[in-house]
Each structure stands twice: as C-alpha cells, then as structure tokens.
C-alpha positions in Angstrom: 0.0 -0.1 0.0 1.1 3.6 -0.7 0.9 6.2 1.8 -2.6 7.6 0.8 -4.0 4.1 0.9 -2.6 3.6 4.3 -4.1 6.9 5.6 -7.5 5.8 3.9 -7.5 2.5 5.5 -6.7 4.1 9.0 -9.4 6.6 8.5 -12.1 4.1 7.5 -11.1 1.8 10.4 -11.2 4.7 13.1 -14.4 6.6 11.7 -16.5 3.4 11.4 -15.3 0.9 14.0 -17.7 2.6 16.7 -20.4 4.1 14.5 -22.9 1.3 13.7 -22.3 1.3 10.0 -19.6 -1.6 10.0 -16.1 -0.9 9.9 -15.5 -4.4 8.4 -17.8 -3.7 5.6 -16.3 -0.4 4.8 -12.8 -1.7 4.8 -13.9 -4.5 2.4 -15.4 -1.7 0.1 -12.2 0.4 0.4 -9.8 -2.6 -0.5 -12.1 -3.5 -3.5 -12.3 -0.1 -5.2 -8.6 0.9 -4.2 -7.7 -2.6 -5.5 -5.8 -3.7 -2.3 -5.4 -7.5 -1.8 -7.3 -8.5 1.4 -4.9 -8.8 4.1 -6.3 -9.8 7.4 -3.2 -9.2 9.4 -3.0 -5.6 8.6 -6.7 -5.0 9.5 -6.0 -6.7 12.7 -3.1 -4.5 13.3 -5.0 -1.3 12.7 -7.5 -2.5 15.4 -4.8 -1.4 18.0 -5.5 2.4 17.0 -9.3 2.0 17.8 -8.6 0.0 21.0 -6.3 3.0 22.2 -9.2 5.3 21.3 -11.7 3.3 23.4 -9.3 3.2 26.3 -8.7 6.9 26.1 -12.2 8.1 25.7 -13.5 5.7 28.3 -10.6 6.2 30.8 -12.8 7.4 33.7 -15.3 4.5 33.4 -12.2 1.9 33.2 -10.9 3.5 36.4 -14.3 3.2 38.2 -14.7 -0.2 37.1 -11.5 -1.1 38.7 -12.6 0.8 41.8 -15.7 -1.1 41.9 -14.1 -4.5 41.6 -11.2 -4.1 44.1 -12.6 -1.4 46.6 -16.5 -1.6 46.4 -16.6 -5.5 45.6 -19.0 -4.8 43.0 -18.7 -7.3 40.2 -21.9 -7.0 38.2 -20.9 -4.8 35.4 -17.6 -6.6 35.0 -19.3 -10.0 35.0 -21.8 -8.7 32.4 -18.8 -7.4 30.1 -17.2 -10.8 30.2 -20.5 -12.6 29.4 -21.1 -10.4 26.5 -17.6 -10.8 25.2 -17.7 -14.6 25.5 -19.8 -15.8 22.4 -17.9 -14.0 19.8 -14.7 -14.3 21.5 -14.9 -18.2 21.7 -16.2 -18.4 18.1 -13.6 -16.1 16.8 -10.9 -17.9 18.5 -11.9 -21.6 17.3 -13.0 -20.4 13.9 -10.1 -18.0 13.3 -8.3 -20.1 10.5 -11.5 -20.5 8.7 -12.5 -16.8 8.9 -9.1 -15.7 7.8 -9.0 -18.1 4.9 -12.6 -17.9 3.6 -13.5 -15.5 0.8 -16.8 -14.9 2.3 -15.5 -12.6 5.0 -13.7 -10.3 2.3 -16.6 -10.4 -0.2 -17.9 -6.9 -1.4 -21.2 -8.7 -2.4 -21.8 -10.2 1.3 -21.4 -6.5 2.5 -23.9 -5.4 -0.1 -26.5 -7.9 1.6 -25.7 -7.2 5.2 -25.5 -3.4 5.0 -28.9 -2.7 3.9 -30.4 -5.7 5.8 -29.3 -4.4 9.2 -30.1 -0.8 8.1 -33.6 -2.0 7.6 -33.6 -3.6 11.1 -32.3 -0.2 12.5 -35.2 1.7 11.0 -37.8 -0.8 12.1 -36.6 -0.9 15.6 -37.2 2.9 16.1 -40.9 2.1 15.2 -41.4 -0.7 17.6 -42.8 -0.5 21.2 -40.1 0.0 23.6 -39.2 -2.7 26.2 -39.2 -1.5 29.9 -36.5 1.0 30.1 -33.2 0.1 31.9 -31.9 3.5 32.7 -28.2 2.5 33.2 -26.0 -0.4 31.7 -25.1 -1.2 35.5 -28.8 -2.4 35.9 -28.5 -4.9 33.0 -29.2 -8.6 34.1 -26.7 -11.4 33.3 -29.0 -12.8 30.8 -29.6 -9.5 28.9 -25.8 -9.2 28.8 -25.5 -12.7 27.4 -28.1 -11.7 24.7 -26.1 -8.7 23.6 -23.1 -11.2 23.4 -24.9 -13.6 21.1 -25.7 -10.5 18.9 -22.2 -9.5 18.7 -21.3 -12.9 17.0 -23.1 -11.6 14.0 -20.6 -8.9 13.7 -18.1 -11.6 12.6 -19.9 -11.3 9.2 -18.6 -8.3 7.2 -21.3 -5.5 6.9 -23.1 -6.3 10.0 -21.1 -4.2 12.7 -20.2 -5.1 16.0 -21.4 -1.8 17.5 -24.5 -2.0 15.4 -25.5 -5.5 16.4 -24.9 -4.9 20.1 -26.6 -1.5 20.1 -29.6 -3.0 18.5 -29.6 -5.8 21.0 -29.1 -3.4 23.9 -32.1 -1.4 22.8 -34.2 -4.7 22.5 -33.4 -5.3 26.2 -34.6 -1.9 27.4 -31.4 0.3 27.2 -31.7 3.7 25.4 -29.7 4.3 22.3 -27.0 6.3 24.0 -26.6 3.9 27.1 -26.8 0.8 24.6 -23.8 2.4 22.7 -22.0 3.1 26.2 -22.3 -0.6 27.0 -21.4 -1.8 23.6 -18.1 0.1 23.7 -17.3 -0.9 27.2 -18.0 -4.6 26.3 -16.0 -4.4 23.2 -12.7 -4.0 25.2 -12.0 -7.7 25.9 -12.2 -8.8 22.2 -10.5 -5.9 21.0 -7.6 -6.4 23.5 -7.4 -10.1 22.7 -7.1 -9.5 19.1 -4.3 -6.9 19.6 -2.5 -9.1 22.2 -2.6 -12.2 19.8 -0.7 -10.5 17.1 2.4 -10.5 19.4 2.4 -14.0 20.4 3.3 -15.7 17.0 6.8 -14.9 15.5 5.3 -14.8 11.9 3.0 -12.1 13.1 5.8 -10.1 14.8 7.8 -10.4 11.6 4.9 -9.0 9.7 4.8 -6.1 11.9 8.5 -5.3 11.5 8.2 -5.4 7.6 5.1 -3.3 7.6 5.8 -1.0 10.5 5.6 2.5 8.7 2.2 1.5 7.1 0.9 0.1 10.4 2.0 3.0 12.5 0.5 5.5 10.1 -2.8 3.8 9.9 -2.9 3.4 13.6 -2.4 7.0 14.3 -5.0 8.0 12.0 -7.4 5.3 13.3 -6.8 6.6 16.8 -7.6 10.1 16.1 -10.7 9.3 14.1 -11.9 6.7 16.5 -11.9 9.2 19.5 -13.7 11.7 17.4 -16.2 8.9 16.2 -17.0 7.9 19.8 -17.6 11.5 20.7 -19.9 12.3 17.7 -22.0 9.2 18.3 -22.6 9.7 22.0 -23.7 13.2 21.4 -25.9 12.3 18.6 -27.6 9.3 20.3 -28.4 11.5 23.4 -31.1 13.1 21.3 -31.6 10.9 18.2 -32.3 7.5 17.0 -30.4 4.8 15.1 -32.6 5.5 12.0 -30.2 7.9 10.3 -27.4 5.0 10.2 -29.9 2.7 8.9 -30.6 5.2 5.8 -27.0 5.6 5.6 -26.3 1.8 5.0 -29.2 1.4 2.4 -27.9 4.5 0.4 -24.3 3.4 0.6 -25.2 -0.2 -0.5 -27.2 1.4 -3.6 -24.3 3.5 -4.4 -21.6 0.8 -4.2 -23.8 -1.5 -6.4 -24.3 1.1 -8.9 -20.6 1.6 -9.1 -19.9 -2.2 -9.4 -22.3 -2.2 -12.4 -20.9 0.8 -14.0 -17.2 0.2 -13.6 
C-alpha cells in the first residue's frame, strides 16, 4: 500500500469502528475499489489504534470499574462485560483460521447484502414499542448481557457491525440508544484487547509488523484520532436521536456501491 491508501484505511477503520455502519464492511469496500489485496493481518493491526481510542475516551469509566471490583466489591458490570464478550470471543478463537481463509469474509457482495439488511432493522427498531426502560447499563441482568453477546457474534460477518448488532440488542433489552452504545463500547474492550495481544504471540505476526511497520504506525495514528472523534460524535448524537439515520446511510451506501460495481 502507498501512503494515501494507508491513511485511507486508518481513517475508515477509526471512523466506522464505533459508528454502527460496519468498519469491516467499509474496509472491504475500500480494499475493493483501491484494488488492495485482502490482508487480515494488517486489518487486525490497525485495530490497535481504535483500541487505544476506546481506552482513552472511556478512561474514567475503566478507572471506576477497577475501583468497583477491588474497593467496592461490586462485580455485576465486570461479569456482564465478560458474558457479552464470551460468545464472539470463543467463536472467533476457534474459527479464526476458517475466517481468515474464507473469501466469504472479504466479499464485497456479502457486504452489499448485510449493509442494507441491518439498516432496515435499525429503521424498524425505532418504530417498535420500547421494552421496559433500563436506565443504566449497570442495571443489566446477566441474561440480557449474554443476549447482547450472542448478537455480537453476527458482527463476524462483514457489513453487520459489532457496535450496530450490540446497540440493537441493547435497545431490545431496554437500554436507551446512548446507553446501549456506551455498554457496547465498554463490552468491546476484551475482544479488541485479545485480538491485539494475539498479534504479538506468533513470531510470523511479529515479523509482519516489522516488515510493515511504517504503514501500520501511520494507519494506527489516523485510526486513533478518527476513533476518538467517532465515539464523541456518536455519544452526542444518540443522546437526542435514534439509530434510523445510520440505517438509511447503510441502504444508500449499498445502492451507491452496487451502482459503481455495475458501471465500472
């Protein structure tokens, strides 16, 4: 990749990792039109930038969570975060080789199906009667947390969106859109951290990092800045708006991409 492509990939990763429009779907689209060969290792490495963005933005919440565990002996939120992480974490771990080697997970045509499908779900969701309101994520039951975790499994499919699937599930169990997003981001840390740590356990992955260090560093810096900005934007937006805008964006984007594929 040249420098421009490296910057674009970092920008796409950071801007779409937290907004419920699917970073994996946007990265597949970007790779397709920039004619970049699918490279799962590079995409996993630029996850580090968004991981650091997540830790930075929610640094007060992480400190409070640690205090709750070790000083207040309050474990409910930590347990829920683990429960939410387990389904996707286990499936991702055991099926990692299959996912990395399958063309299904890098197909722009899969994205063209999943993007509008989840978009329609988002639009319909805002028209459904709301469940009993759960005012704060700390009030979630363990089975609601596990339900959100099973929804997160769908995010392994490009175009679905990890934040999108978990925010939708959070809304269905009673959270407001902004609180569902807050819980979604907090609960994403274990998986994002595990993916980043895993990269430095294999010698071949470490050699890849050394060989591609300039591109990885540039992409991560861009992803970090874009990631912090994206979280800040989304939390402000959802405090007074619904998910419907992102649903319409998904539908419009899929139509635009399909049109470009037919023309080009």
